[in-house]
N, CA, C and O atoms as a printed pandas DataFrame, in Angstrom:
     atom_number atom_name residue_name chain_id  residue_number  x_coord  y_coord  z_coord
0              1         N          MET        A               1   58.409   28.130    9.531
1              2        CA          MET        A               1   58.674   27.906    8.117
2              3         C          MET        A               1   59.542   29.054    7.589
3              4         O          MET        A               1   59.128   30.211    7.665
4              5         N          PRO        A               2   60.723   28.766    7.063
5              6        CA          PRO        A               2   61.582   29.832    6.540
6              7         C          PRO        A               2   60.906   30.604    5.404
7              8         O          PRO        A               2   60.325   30.008    4.497
8              9         N          ALA        A               3   60.988   31.922    5.464
9             10        CA          ALA        A               3   60.364   32.773    4.446
10            11         C          ALA        A               3   60.925   32.484    3.056
11            12         O          ALA        A               3   60.222   32.658    2.060
12            13         N          THR        A               4   62.176   32.047    2.977
13            14        CA          THR        A               4   62.795   31.766    1.673
14            15         C          THR        A               4   62.126   30.599    0.952
15            16         O          THR        A               4   62.318   30.422   -0.251
16            17         N          LEU        A               5   61.348   29.807    1.675
17            18        CA          LEU        A               5   60.695   28.653    1.055
18            19         C          LEU        A               5   59.274   28.942    0.588
19            20         O          LEU        A               5   58.683   28.127   -0.120
20            21         N          ARG        A               6   58.727   30.064    0.962
21            22        CA          ARG        A               6   57.348   30.389    0.572
22            23         C          ARG        A               6   57.224   30.413   -0.954
23            24         O          ARG        A               6   58.046   31.006   -1.654
24            25         N          GLY        A               7   56.183   29.756   -1.443
25            26        CA          GLY        A               7   55.932   29.716   -2.877
26            27         C          GLY        A               7   56.666   28.614   -3.622
27            28         O          GLY        A               7   56.450   28.432   -4.820
28            29         N          ARG        A               8   57.533   27.873   -2.934
29            30        CA          ARG        A               8   58.246   26.771   -3.588
30            31         C          ARG        A               8   57.264   25.736   -4.094
31            32         O          ARG        A               8   56.214   25.517   -3.489
32            33         N          ARG        A               9   57.601   25.108   -5.191
33            34        CA          ARG        A               9   56.760   24.072   -5.802
34            35         C          ARG        A               9   57.277   22.706   -5.384
35            36         O          ARG        A               9   58.449   22.384   -5.578
36            37         N          VAL        A              10   56.388   21.912   -4.810
37            38        CA          VAL        A              10   56.748   20.619   -4.235
38            39         C          VAL        A              10   56.215   19.467   -5.079
39            40         O          VAL        A              10   55.106   19.525   -5.610
40            41         N          TYR        A              11   57.021   18.427   -5.191
41            42        CA          TYR        A              11   56.570   17.138   -5.702
42            43         C          TYR        A              11   56.574   16.211   -4.496
43            44         O          TYR        A              11   57.636   15.871   -3.975
44            45         N          PHE        A              12   55.387   15.798   -4.049
45            46        CA          PHE        A              12   55.264   14.860   -2.929
46            47         C          PHE        A              12   54.891   13.512   -3.513
47            48         O          PHE        A              12   53.778   13.321   -4.004
48            49         N          GLU        A              13   55.828   12.582   -3.457
49            50        CA          GLU        A              13   55.597   11.254   -4.025
50            51         C          GLU        A              13   54.953   10.344   -2.983
51            52         O          GLU        A              13   55.495   10.126   -1.899
52            53         N          VAL        A              14   53.784    9.821   -3.339
53            54        CA          VAL        A              14   53.058    8.912   -2.460
54            55         C          VAL        A              14   53.519    7.478   -2.693
55            56         O          VAL        A              14   53.541    6.668   -1.766
56            57         N          ASP        A              15   53.885    7.171   -3.926
57            58        CA          ASP        A              15   54.321    5.826   -4.302
58            59         C          ASP        A              15   55.276    5.960   -5.478
59            60         O          ASP        A              15   55.148    6.881   -6.285
60            61         N          ALA        A              16   56.227    5.050   -5.576
61            62        CA          ALA        A              16   57.269    5.134   -6.602
62            63         C          ALA        A              16   56.792    4.842   -8.016
63            64         O          ALA        A              16   57.614    4.835   -8.931
64            65         N          THR        A              17   55.519    4.603   -8.238
65            66        CA          THR        A              17   55.044    4.234   -9.585
66            67         C          THR        A              17   54.973    5.363  -10.604
67            68         O          THR        A              17   54.800    4.918  -11.739
68            69         N          PRO        A              18   55.048    6.592  -10.546
69            70        CA          PRO        A              18   54.911    7.428   -9.368
70            71         C          PRO        A              18   53.486    7.985   -9.201
71            72         O          PRO        A              18   52.920    8.581  -10.117
72            73         N          TYR        A              19   52.942    7.772   -8.025
73            74        CA          TYR        A              19   51.705    8.444   -7.621
74            75         C          TYR        A              19   52.131    9.652   -6.801
75            76         O          TYR        A              19   53.066    9.571   -6.004
76            77         N          ALA        A              20   51.454   10.753   -6.994
77            78        CA          ALA        A              20   51.812   11.980   -6.295
78            79         C          ALA        A              20   50.617   12.541   -5.541
79            80         O          ALA        A              20   49.467   12.227   -5.845
80            81         N          ALA        A              21   50.908   13.367   -4.566
81            82        CA          ALA        A              21   49.859   14.095   -3.855
82            83         C          ALA        A              21   49.591   15.374   -4.633
83            84         O          ALA        A              21   50.465   16.234   -4.739
84            85         N          GLY        A              22   48.396   15.500   -5.171
85            86        CA          GLY        A              22   48.026   16.680   -5.936
86            87         C          GLY        A              22   47.609   17.838   -5.049
87            88         O          GLY        A              22   47.492   17.695   -3.832
88            89         N          SER        A              23   47.390   18.976   -5.667
89            90        CA          SER        A              23   46.993   20.187   -4.950
90            91         C          SER        A              23   45.717   20.001   -4.146
91            92         O          SER        A              23   45.569   20.583   -3.072
92            93         N          GLY        A              24   44.791   19.191   -4.660
93            94        CA          GLY        A              24   43.507   19.014   -3.998
94            95         C          GLY        A              24   43.479   17.928   -2.944
95            96         O          GLY        A              24   42.432   17.692   -2.340
96            97         N          SER        A              25   44.589   17.263   -2.707
97            98        CA          SER        A              25   44.644   16.213   -1.683
98            99         C          SER        A              25   44.830   16.841   -0.304
99           100         O          SER        A              25   45.154   18.024   -0.198
100          101         N          PHE        A              26   44.629   16.066    0.735
101          102        CA          PHE        A              26   44.859   16.576    2.088
102          103         C          PHE        A              26   46.331   16.932    2.280
103          104         O          PHE        A              26   46.648   17.857    3.028
104          105         N          ILE        A              27   47.223   16.218    1.622
105          106        CA          ILE        A              27   48.651   16.549    1.693
106          107         C          ILE        A              27   48.905   17.869    0.968
107          108         O          ILE        A              27   49.626   18.731    1.471
108          109         N          GLY        A              28   48.310   18.022   -0.213
109          110        CA          GLY        A              28   48.446   19.265   -0.967
110          111         C          GLY        A              28   47.911   20.461   -0.201
111          112         O          GLY        A              28   48.502   21.540   -0.231
112          113         N          GLU        A              29   46.794   20.271    0.485
113          114        CA          GLU        A              29   46.220   21.359    1.285
114          115         C          GLU        A              29   47.136   21.718    2.453
115          116         O          GLU        A              29   47.263   22.890    2.808
116          117         N          THR        A              30   47.770   20.718    3.047
117          118        CA          THR        A              30   48.716   20.985    4.138
118          119         C          THR        A              30   49.916   21.769    3.614
119          120         O          THR        A              30   50.369   22.718    4.255
120          121         N          LEU        A              31   50.428   21.374    2.452
121          122        CA          LEU        A              31   51.545   22.110    1.849
122          123         C          LEU        A              31   51.150   23.558    1.570
123          124         O          LEU        A              31   51.934   24.476    1.809
124          125         N          LEU        A              32   49.944   23.757    1.068
125          126        CA          LEU        A              32   49.450   25.108    0.789
126          127         C          LEU        A              32   49.397   25.940    2.066
127          128         O          LEU        A              32   49.794   27.105    2.064
128          129         N          ARG        A              33   48.914   25.354    3.148
129          130        CA          ARG        A              33   48.843   26.073    4.431
130          131         C          ARG        A              33   50.232   26.437    4.947
131          132         O          ARG        A              33   50.390   27.391    5.707
132          133         N          LEU        A              34   51.231   25.673    4.530
133          134        CA          LEU        A              34   52.609   25.984    4.909
134          135         C          LEU        A              34   53.243   27.007    3.961
135          136         O          LEU        A              34   54.406   27.372    4.130
136          137         N          GLY        A              35   52.485   27.464    2.973
137          138        CA          GLY        A              35   52.978   28.480    2.051
138          139         C          GLY        A              35   53.665   27.934    0.820
139          140         O          GLY        A              35   54.366   28.667    0.124
140          141         N          LEU        A              36   53.470   26.642    0.539
141          142        CA          LEU        A              36   54.130   26.012   -0.597
142          143         C          LEU        A              36   53.171   25.782   -1.748
143          144         O          LEU        A              36   51.955   25.742   -1.559
144          145         N          GLY        A              37   53.724   25.633   -2.940
145          146        CA          GLY        A              37   52.943   25.282   -4.113
146          147         C          GLY        A              37   53.086   23.796   -4.388
147          148         O          GLY        A              37   53.770   23.079   -3.658
148          149         N          ASN        A              38   52.435   23.343   -5.443
149          150        CA          ASN        A              38   52.451   21.930   -5.800
150          151         C          ASN        A              38   52.644   21.831   -7.308
151          152         O          ASN        A              38   52.040   22.597   -8.059
152          153         N          VAL        A              39   53.466   20.912   -7.754
153          154        CA          VAL        A              39   53.670   20.749   -9.195
154          155         C          VAL        A              39   52.502   20.032   -9.855
155          156         O          VAL        A              39   52.402   20.009  -11.082
156          157         N          VAL        A              40   51.611   19.444   -9.049
157          158        CA          VAL        A              40   50.462   18.709   -9.580
158          159         C          VAL        A              40   49.213   19.577   -9.453
159          160         O          VAL        A              40   48.738   19.805   -8.341
160          161         N          PRO        A              41   48.674   20.064  -10.568
161          162        CA          PRO        A              41   47.499   20.939  -10.511
162          163         C          PRO        A              41   46.235   20.177  -10.099
163          164         O          PRO        A              41   46.162   18.959  -10.261
164          165         N          PRO        A              42   45.240   20.896   -9.567
165          166        CA          PRO        A              42   43.992   20.256   -9.128
166          167         C          PRO        A              42   43.310   19.439  -10.222
167          168         O          PRO        A              42   42.654   18.441   -9.923
168          169         N          ALA        A              43   43.451   19.841  -11.474
169          170        CA          ALA        A              43   42.781   19.149  -12.581
170          171         C          ALA        A              43   43.209   17.685  -12.710
171          172         O          ALA        A              43   42.470   16.877  -13.271
172          173         N          LEU        A              44   44.384   17.336  -12.201
173          174        CA          LEU        A              44   44.859   15.952  -12.288
174          175         C          LEU        A              44   44.310   15.072  -11.167
175          176         O          LEU        A              44   44.529   13.860  -11.169
176          177         N          GLY        A              45   43.608   15.662  -10.225
177          178        CA          GLY        A              45   43.018   14.893   -9.131
178          179         C          GLY        A              45   43.887   14.897   -7.890
179          180         O          GLY        A              45   45.008   15.407   -7.909
180          181         N          PRO        A              46   43.363   14.321   -6.798
181          182        CA          PRO        A              46   44.094   14.373   -5.537
182          183         C          PRO        A              46   45.348   13.494   -5.492
183          184         O          PRO        A              46   46.350   13.885   -4.892
184          185         N          PHE        A              47   45.306   12.321   -6.114
185          186        CA          PHE        A              47   46.460   11.411   -6.077
186          187         C          PHE        A              47   46.676   10.769   -7.444
187          188         O          PHE        A              47   46.463    9.568   -7.608
188          189         N          PRO        A              48   47.101   11.571   -8.431
189          190        CA          PRO        A              48   47.258   11.017   -9.779
190          191         C          PRO        A              48   48.522   10.170   -9.928
191          192         O          PRO        A              48   49.527   10.380   -9.250
192          193         N          ARG        A              49   48.429    9.209  -10.838
193          194        CA          ARG        A              49   49.628    8.485  -11.258
194          195         C          ARG        A              49   50.225    9.320  -12.380
195          196         O          ARG        A              49   49.562    9.603  -13.378
196          197         N          LEU        A              50   51.463    9.704  -12.209
197          198        CA          LEU        A              50   52.112   10.593  -13.169
198          199         C          LEU        A              50   53.063    9.833  -14.081
199          200         O          LEU        A              50   53.645    8.818  -13.699
200          201         N          ASN        A              51   53.202   10.342  -15.279
201          202        CA          ASN        A              51   54.260    9.892  -16.160
202          203         C          ASN        A              51   55.552   10.473  -15.574
203          204         O          ASN        A              51   55.587   11.665  -15.268
204          205         N          PRO        A              52   56.604    9.682  -15.410
205          206        CA          PRO        A              52   57.844   10.223  -14.855
206          207         C          PRO        A              52   58.351   11.458  -15.603
207          208         O          PRO        A              52   58.991   12.328  -15.013
208          209         N          GLU        A              53   58.060   11.529  -16.909
209          210        CA          GLU        A              53   58.455   12.703  -17.701
210          211         C          GLU        A              53   57.788   13.975  -17.182
211          212         O          GLU        A              53   58.364   15.061  -17.255
212          213         N          TYR        A              54   56.572   13.833  -16.657
213          214        CA          TYR        A              54   55.855   14.993  -16.118
214          215         C          TYR        A              54   56.669   15.634  -14.991
215          216         O          TYR        A              54   56.810   16.856  -14.927
216          217         N          VAL        A              55   57.197   14.795  -14.110
217          218        CA          VAL        A              55   57.976   15.307  -12.979
218          219         C          VAL        A              55   59.244   15.986  -13.488
219          220         O          VAL        A              55   59.634   17.035  -12.975
220          221         N          LEU        A              56   59.885   15.397  -14.489
221          222        CA          LEU        A              56   61.095   16.000  -15.058
222          223         C          LEU        A              56   60.801   17.369  -15.660
223          224         O          LEU        A              56   61.560   18.317  -15.456
224          225         N          ARG        A              57   59.700   17.471  -16.402
225          226        CA          ARG        A              57   59.330   18.763  -17.004
226          227         C          ARG        A              57   58.938   19.781  -15.937
227          228         O          ARG        A              57   59.214   20.971  -16.085
228          229         N          ALA        A              58   58.297   19.319  -14.864
229          230        CA          ALA        A              58   57.833   20.227  -13.808
230          231         C          ALA        A              58   58.995   20.824  -13.017
231          232         O          ALA        A              58   58.866   21.920  -12.471
232          233         N          GLN        A              59   60.119   20.126  -12.947
233          234        CA          GLN        A              59   61.286   20.577  -12.186
234          235         C          GLN        A              59   60.869   21.182  -10.836
235          236         O          GLN        A              59   60.992   22.389  -10.631
236          237         N          PRO        A              60   60.377   20.341   -9.921
237          238        CA          PRO        A              60   59.972   20.857   -8.611
238          239         C          PRO        A              60   61.148   21.488   -7.872
239          240         O          PRO        A              60   62.302   21.109   -8.072
240          241         N          ASP        A              61   60.834   22.450   -7.019
241          242        CA          ASP        A              61   61.862   23.083   -6.192
242          243         C          ASP        A              61   62.254   22.184   -5.025
243          244         O          ASP        A              61   63.394   22.207   -4.560
244          245         N          ILE        A              62   61.284   21.387   -4.556
245          246        CA          ILE        A              62   61.486   20.494   -3.410
246          247         C          ILE        A              62   60.837   19.153   -3.735
247          248         O          ILE        A              62   59.747   19.103   -4.304
248          249         N          VAL        A              63   61.511   18.075   -3.371
249          250        CA          VAL        A              63   60.970   16.727   -3.553
250          251         C          VAL        A              63   60.804   16.096   -2.176
251          252         O          VAL        A              63   61.713   16.138   -1.346
252          253         N          MET        A              64   59.633   15.511   -1.944
253          254        CA          MET        A              64   59.345   14.819   -0.683
254          255         C          MET        A              64   58.888   13.404   -0.996
255          256         O          MET        A              64   58.097   13.181   -1.913
256          257         N          ALA        A              65   59.400   12.442   -0.215
257          258        CA          ALA        A              65   59.053   11.039   -0.456
258          259         C          ALA        A              65   59.510   10.183    0.714
259          260         O          ALA        A              65   60.181   10.652    1.633
260          261         N          LEU        A              66   59.132    8.930    0.653
261          262        CA          LEU        A              66   59.649    7.929    1.572
262          263         C          LEU        A              66   61.165    7.859    1.350
263          264         O          LEU        A              66   61.618    7.910    0.207
264          265         N          GLN        A              67   61.946    7.744    2.412
265          266        CA          GLN        A              67   63.413    7.765    2.296
266          267         C          GLN        A              67   63.938    6.814    1.232
267          268         O          GLN        A              67   64.768    7.204    0.411
268          269         N          ARG        A              68   63.469    5.579    1.236
269          270        CA          ARG        A              68   64.018    4.602    0.280
270          271         C          ARG        A              68   63.677    4.977   -1.159
271          272         O          ARG        A              68   64.479    4.737   -2.061
272          273         N          ASN        A              69   62.499    5.561   -1.389
273          274        CA          ASN        A              69   62.137    5.999   -2.742
274          275         C          ASN        A              69   62.979    7.196   -3.160
275          276         O          ASN        A              69   63.407    7.289   -4.310
276          277         N          LEU        A              70   63.214    8.107   -2.230
277          278        CA          LEU        A              70   64.040    9.276   -2.517
278          279         C          LEU        A              70   65.459    8.844   -2.887
279          280         O          LEU        A              70   66.064    9.407   -3.800
280          281         N          ALA        A              71   65.985    7.855   -2.185
281          282        CA          ALA        A              71   67.340    7.361   -2.460
282          283         C          ALA        A              71   67.447    6.739   -3.847
283          284         O          ALA        A              71   68.520    6.753   -4.449
284          285         N          GLU        A              72   66.348    6.194   -4.360
285          286        CA          GLU        A              72   66.348    5.552   -5.678
286          287         C          GLU        A              72   66.101    6.535   -6.824
287          288         O          GLU        A              72   66.362    6.202   -7.981
288          289         N          MET        A              73   65.612    7.721   -6.531
289          290        CA          MET        A              73   65.226    8.663   -7.590
290          291         C          MET        A              73   66.342    9.004   -8.567
291          292         O          MET        A              73   66.084    9.029   -9.770
292          293         N          PRO        A              74   67.574    9.269   -8.118
293          294        CA          PRO        A              74   68.617    9.601   -9.097
294          295         C          PRO        A              74   68.876    8.487  -10.109
295          296         O          PRO        A              74   69.414    8.751  -11.184
296          297         N          GLY        A              75   68.506    7.255   -9.790
297          298        CA          GLY        A              75   68.693    6.137  -10.703
298          299         C          GLY        A              75   67.577    5.970  -11.716
299          300         O          GLY        A              75   67.695    5.162  -12.637
300          301         N          ARG        A              76   66.504    6.717  -11.561
301          302        CA          ARG        A              76   65.415    6.659  -12.537
302          303         C          ARG        A              76   65.860    7.409  -13.793
303          304         O          ARG        A              76   66.568    8.411  -13.689
304          305         N          PRO        A              77   65.459    6.942  -14.970
305          306        CA          PRO        A              77   65.887    7.604  -16.206
306          307         C          PRO        A              77   65.597    9.113  -16.199
307          308         O          PRO        A              77   64.445    9.538  -16.112
308          309         N          GLY        A              78   66.664    9.901  -16.293
309          310        CA          GLY        A              78   66.557   11.351  -16.375
310          311         C          GLY        A              78   66.427   12.075  -15.049
311          312         O          GLY        A              78   66.615   13.290  -14.995
312          313         N          TRP        A              79   66.114   11.366  -13.985
313          314        CA          TRP        A              79   65.819   12.039  -12.717
314          315         C          TRP        A              79   67.053   12.643  -12.051
315          316         O          TRP        A              79   66.913   13.538  -11.218
316          317         N          ALA        A              80   68.234   12.189  -12.386
317          318        CA          ALA        A              80   69.441   12.791  -11.813
318          319         C          ALA        A              80   69.559   14.254  -12.224
319          320         O          ALA        A              80   70.302   15.013  -11.602
320          321         N          SER        A              81   68.826   14.661  -13.275
321          322        CA          SER        A              81   68.854   16.057  -13.725
322          323         C          SER        A              81   67.913   16.960  -12.922
323          324         O          SER        A              81   67.922   18.176  -13.114
324          325         N          LEU        A              82   67.110   16.392  -12.038
325          326        CA          LEU        A              82   66.216   17.234  -11.236
326          327         C          LEU        A              82   67.045   18.135  -10.320
327          328         O          LEU        A              82   67.835   17.652   -9.509
328          329         N          GLN        A              83   66.856   19.442  -10.458
329          330        CA          GLN        A              83   67.609   20.402   -9.660
330          331         C          GLN        A              83   67.399   20.190   -8.164
331          332         O          GLN        A              83   68.336   20.344   -7.380
332          333         N          ALA        A              84   66.186   19.840   -7.765
333          334        CA          ALA        A              84   65.910   19.619   -6.338
334          335         C          ALA        A              84   66.784   18.496   -5.782
335          336         O          ALA        A              84   67.261   18.586   -4.651
336          337         N          LEU        A              85   66.994   17.444   -6.564
337          338        CA          LEU        A              85   67.849   16.348   -6.114
338          339         C          LEU        A              85   69.307   16.785   -6.090
339          340         O          LEU        A              85   70.036   16.471   -5.149
340          341         N          GLN        A              86   69.732   17.502   -7.114
341          342        CA          GLN        A              86   71.117   17.960   -7.177
342          343         C          GLN        A              86   71.454   18.907   -6.036
343          344         O          GLN        A              86   72.561   18.865   -5.500
344          345         N          ARG        A              87   70.503   19.764   -5.660
345          346        CA          ARG        A              87   70.730   20.772   -4.606
346          347         C          ARG        A              87   70.334   20.279   -3.219
347          348         O          ARG        A              87   70.392   21.024   -2.242
348          349         N          ARG        A              88   69.934   19.025   -3.150
349          350        CA          ARG        A              88   69.506   18.416   -1.876
350          351         C          ARG        A              88   68.329   19.158   -1.250
351          352         O          ARG        A              88   68.242   19.301   -0.031
352          353         N          GLN        A              89   67.443   19.617   -2.096
353          354        CA          GLN        A              89   66.204   20.244   -1.633
354          355         C          GLN        A              89   65.154   19.138   -1.540
355          356         O          GLN        A              89   64.176   19.113   -2.288
356          357         N          THR        A              90   65.389   18.230   -0.600
357          358        CA          THR        A              90   64.569   17.031   -0.487
358          359         C          THR        A              90   64.209   16.748    0.964
359          360         O          THR        A              90   64.940   17.099    1.890
360          361         N          CYS        A              91   63.075   16.111    1.131
361          362        CA          CYS        A              91   62.647   15.613    2.438
362          363         C          CYS        A              91   62.371   14.128    2.284
363          364         O          CYS        A              91   61.401   13.731    1.638
364          365         N          GLY        A              92   63.218   13.321    2.871
365          366        CA          GLY        A              92   63.021   11.877    2.867
366          367         C          GLY        A              92   62.554   11.442    4.242
367          368         O          GLY        A              92   63.205   11.727    5.247
368          369         N          PHE        A              93   61.431   10.754    4.285
369          370        CA          PHE        A              93   60.831   10.375    5.561
370          371         C          PHE        A              93   60.954    8.876    5.799
371          372         O          PHE        A              93   60.745    8.075    4.889
372          373         N          ALA        A              94   61.296    8.504    7.032
373          374        CA          ALA        A              94   61.292    7.101    7.443
374          375         C          ALA        A              94   59.845    6.610    7.444
375          376         O          ALA        A              94   58.912    7.411    7.391
376          377         N          SER        A              95   59.666    5.308    7.505
377          378        CA          SER        A              95   58.330    4.711    7.382
378          379         C          SER        A              95   57.314    5.233    8.393
379          380         O          SER        A              95   56.196    5.575    8.008
380          381         N          ALA        A              96   57.670    5.304    9.670
381          382        CA          ALA        A              96   56.699    5.726   10.694
382          383         C          ALA        A              96   56.235    7.176   10.488
383          384         O          ALA        A              96   55.028    7.420   10.480
384          385         N          PRO        A              97   57.142    8.139   10.321
385          386        CA          PRO        A              97   56.671    9.507   10.071
386          387         C          PRO        A              97   55.918    9.626    8.740
387          388         O          PRO        A              97   54.956   10.385    8.628
388          389         N          TYR        A              98   56.366    8.870    7.742
389          390        CA          TYR        A              98   55.703    8.907    6.437
390          391         C          TYR        A              98   54.260    8.436    6.563
391          392         O          TYR        A              98   53.363    8.982    5.920
392          393         N          ASP        A              99   54.041    7.421    7.393
393          394        CA          ASP        A              99   52.681    6.930    7.645
394          395         C          ASP        A              99   51.789    8.039    8.193
395          396         O          ASP        A              99   50.622    8.146    7.816
396          397         N          VAL        A             100   52.336    8.858    9.075
397          398        CA          VAL        A             100   51.577    9.990    9.629
398          399         C          VAL        A             100   51.218   10.962    8.506
399          400         O          VAL        A             100   50.116   11.512    8.487
400          401         N          LEU        A             101   52.140   11.173    7.578
401          402        CA          LEU        A             101   51.925   12.130    6.489
402          403         C          LEU        A             101   50.860   11.686    5.495
403          404         O          LEU        A             101   50.095   12.513    4.999
404          405         N          VAL        A             102   50.801   10.401    5.201
405          406        CA          VAL        A             102   49.936    9.941    4.110
406          407         C          VAL        A             102   48.588    9.388    4.563
407          408         O          VAL        A             102   47.803    8.916    3.741
408          409         N          ARG        A             103   48.319    9.443    5.852
409          410        CA          ARG        A             103   47.019    8.971    6.359
410          411         C          ARG        A             103   46.246   10.146    6.934
411          412         O          ARG        A             103   46.671   10.743    7.923
412          413         N          PRO        A             104   45.108   10.487    6.320
413          414        CA          PRO        A             104   44.327   11.606    6.856
414          415         C          PRO        A             104   43.731   11.226    8.211
415          416         O          PRO        A             104   43.414   10.062    8.457
416          417         N          GLY        A             105   43.587   12.202    9.066
417          418        CA          GLY        A             105   42.980   11.930   10.363
418          419         C          GLY        A             105   43.414   12.937   11.400
419          420         O          GLY        A             105   43.885   14.025   11.068
420          421         N          PRO        A             106   43.254   12.568   12.661
421          422        CA          PRO        A             106   43.516   13.514   13.747
422          423         C          PRO        A             106   44.989   13.885   13.913
423          424         O          PRO        A             106   45.314   14.793   14.678
424          425         N          ARG        A             107   45.882   13.192   13.205
425          426        CA          ARG        A             107   47.314   13.501   13.331
426          427         C          ARG        A             107   47.812   14.455   12.236
427          428         O          ARG        A             107   49.018   14.569   12.019
428          429         N          MET        A             108   46.903   15.129   11.556
429          430        CA          MET        A             108   47.319   16.047   10.485
430          431         C          MET        A             108   48.152   17.208   11.028
431          432         O          MET        A             108   49.035   17.711   10.334
432          433         N          GLY        A             109   47.883   17.634   12.252
433          434        CA          GLY        A             109   48.719   18.666   12.869
434          435         C          GLY        A             109   50.148   18.177   13.039
435          436         O          GLY        A             109   51.102   18.915   12.793
436          437         N          GLU        A             110   50.283   16.935   13.459
437          438        CA          GLU        A             110   51.601   16.321   13.592
438          439         C          GLU        A             110   52.273   16.206   12.222
439          440         O          GLU        A             110   53.480   16.411   12.095
440          441         N          ALA        A             111   51.483   15.876   11.205
441          442        CA          ALA        A             111   52.017   15.782    9.841
442          443         C          ALA        A             111   52.561   17.133    9.385
443          444         O          ALA        A             111   53.635   17.203    8.787
444          445         N          ALA        A             112   51.825   18.199    9.663
445          446        CA          ALA        A             112   52.282   19.544    9.283
446          447         C          ALA        A             112   53.598   19.880    9.978
447          448         O          ALA        A             112   54.479   20.493    9.375
448          449         N          LEU        A             113   53.735   19.487   11.232
449          450        CA          LEU        A             113   54.991   19.731   11.956
450          451         C          LEU        A             113   56.145   18.933   11.354
451          452         O          LEU        A             113   57.265   19.436   11.262
452          453         N          LEU        A             114   55.881   17.698   10.945
453          454        CA          LEU        A             114   56.918   16.891   10.288
454          455         C          LEU        A             114   57.402   17.572    9.012
455          456         O          LEU        A             114   58.603   17.643    8.753
456          457         N          LEU        A             115   56.459   18.071    8.220
457          458        CA          LEU        A             115   56.817   18.771    6.982
458          459         C          LEU        A             115   57.608   20.037    7.292
459          460         O          LEU        A             115   58.644   20.292    6.679
460          461         N          ALA        A             116   57.119   20.827    8.244
461          462        CA          ALA        A             116   57.780   22.090    8.593
462          463         C          ALA        A             116   59.192   21.842    9.120
463          464         O          ALA        A             116   60.117   22.579    8.779
464          465         N          ASP        A             117   59.365   20.812    9.948
465          466        CA          ASP        A             117   60.697   20.501   10.479
466          467         C          ASP        A             117   61.671   20.136    9.362
467          468         O          ASP        A             117   62.818   20.584    9.360
468          469         N          CYS        A             118   61.218   19.334    8.427
469          470        CA          CYS        A             118   62.089   18.955    7.315
470          471         C          CYS        A             118   62.436   20.175    6.464
471          472         O          CYS        A             118   63.589   20.370    6.080
472          473         N          LEU        A             119   61.429   20.985    6.179
473          474        CA          LEU        A             119   61.660   22.179    5.360
474          475         C          LEU        A             119   62.633   23.138    6.032
475          476         O          LEU        A             119   63.479   23.732    5.363
476          477         N          ALA        A             120   62.522   23.295    7.341
477          478        CA          ALA        A             120   63.415   24.192    8.074
478          479         C          ALA        A             120   64.858   23.694    8.039
479          480         O          ALA        A             120   65.792   24.485    8.177
480          481         N          ALA        A             121   65.042   22.393    7.858
481          482        CA          ALA        A             121   66.383   21.808    7.835
482          483         C          ALA        A             121   67.017   21.780    6.443
483          484         O          ALA        A             121   68.173   21.380    6.305
484          485         N          LEU        A             122   66.282   22.197    5.411
485          486        CA          LEU        A             122   66.834   22.173    4.050
486          487         C          LEU        A             122   68.011   23.124    3.933
487          488         O          LEU        A             122   67.994   24.211    4.510
488          489         N          PRO        A             123   69.041   22.718    3.183
489          490        CA          PRO        A             123   70.164   23.630    2.963
490          491         C          PRO        A             123   69.724   24.830    2.131
491          492         O          PRO        A             123   68.922   24.701    1.207
492          493         N          VAL        A             124   70.256   25.983    2.469
493          494        CA          VAL        A             124   69.936   27.203    1.722
494          495         C          VAL        A             124   71.094   27.481    0.778
495          496         O          VAL        A             124   72.253   27.522    1.191
496          497         N          SER        A             125   70.765   27.670   -0.494
497          498        CA          SER        A             125   71.787   28.003   -1.486
498          499         C          SER        A             125   71.305   29.208   -2.272
499          500         O          SER        A             125   70.120   29.540   -2.240
500          501         N          ALA        A             126   72.204   29.858   -2.968
501          502        CA          ALA        A             126   71.824   31.025   -3.770
502          503         C          ALA        A             126   70.764   30.653   -4.787
503          504         O          ALA        A             126   69.838   31.428   -5.028
504          505         N          ALA        A             127   70.886   29.484   -5.384
505          506        CA          ALA        A             127   69.928   29.054   -6.405
506          507         C          ALA        A             127   68.568   28.741   -5.812
507          508         O          ALA        A             127   67.550   28.852   -6.496
508          509         N          SER        A             128   68.540   28.348   -4.542
509          510        CA          SER        A             128   67.253   27.997   -3.939
510          511         C          SER        A             128   66.656   29.156   -3.165
511          512         O          SER        A             128   65.619   28.991   -2.522
512          513         N          ALA        A             129   67.275   30.314   -3.208
513          514        CA          ALA        A             129   66.795   31.448   -2.424
514          515         C          ALA        A             129   65.646   32.198   -3.079
515          516         O          ALA        A             129   65.069   33.092   -2.460
516          517         N          LYS        A             130   65.300   31.858   -4.312
517          518        CA          LYS        A             130   64.193   32.531   -4.998
518          519         C          LYS        A             130   63.123   31.518   -5.357
519          520         O          LYS        A             130   63.442   30.459   -5.899
520          521         N          PRO        A             131   61.840   31.817   -5.066
521          522        CA          PRO        A             131   60.779   30.886   -5.460
522          523         C          PRO        A             131   60.815   30.621   -6.953
523          524         O          PRO        A             131   60.989   31.531   -7.764
524          525         N          GLY        A             132   60.644   29.345   -7.299
525          526        CA          GLY        A             132   60.614   28.967   -8.705
526          527         C          GLY        A             132   61.992   28.855   -9.328
527          528         O          GLY        A             132   62.112   28.670  -10.539
528          529         N          ALA        A             133   63.045   28.965   -8.505
529          530        CA          ALA        A             133   64.399   28.923   -9.053
530          531         C          ALA        A             133   64.689   27.610   -9.761
531          532         O          ALA        A             133   65.466   27.573  -10.715
532          533         N          GLY        A             134   64.067   26.532   -9.298
533          534        CA          GLY        A             134   64.312   25.240   -9.922
534          535         C          GLY        A             134   63.332   24.915  -11.018
535          536         O          GLY        A             134   63.410   23.835  -11.603
536          537         N          SER        A             135   62.409   25.813  -11.319
537          538        CA          SER        A             135   61.395   25.508  -12.334
538          539         C          SER        A             135   61.883   25.876  -13.715
539          540         O          SER        A             135   62.681   26.795  -13.898
540          541         N          ARG        A             136   61.387   25.141  -14.667
541          542        CA          ARG        A             136   61.684   25.272  -16.097
542          543         C          ARG        A             136   62.708   26.308  -16.326
543          544         O          ARG        A             136   63.087   26.559  -17.470
């Protein structure tokens, strides 16, 4: 895991409605073990349905989602302004790897590797070199 990504705040979209993986979910715990933060606090629950405005206000540093949902995000009202999307600080997963990520079980180690591999491949920019650079 690149040191420049430690402390980054992630929005992990579970479903385009949008349901997200909160800090207290198994996905949130995996992100924490990788040194990342979460834009969804524990008080909202493990998999809350969020108002899209919440994500816009949170301005996550990194966005993770199913590839097809990630491709549609810039077309959502206001979402083209998300710095993570503009800077390509995103992880879009195909269906099979995404299934590994969103199903708890014995493949959680594999899920962590999928996340780490995507994070290691993110482009590094001056704006993304500081934790919280994309936040408010």
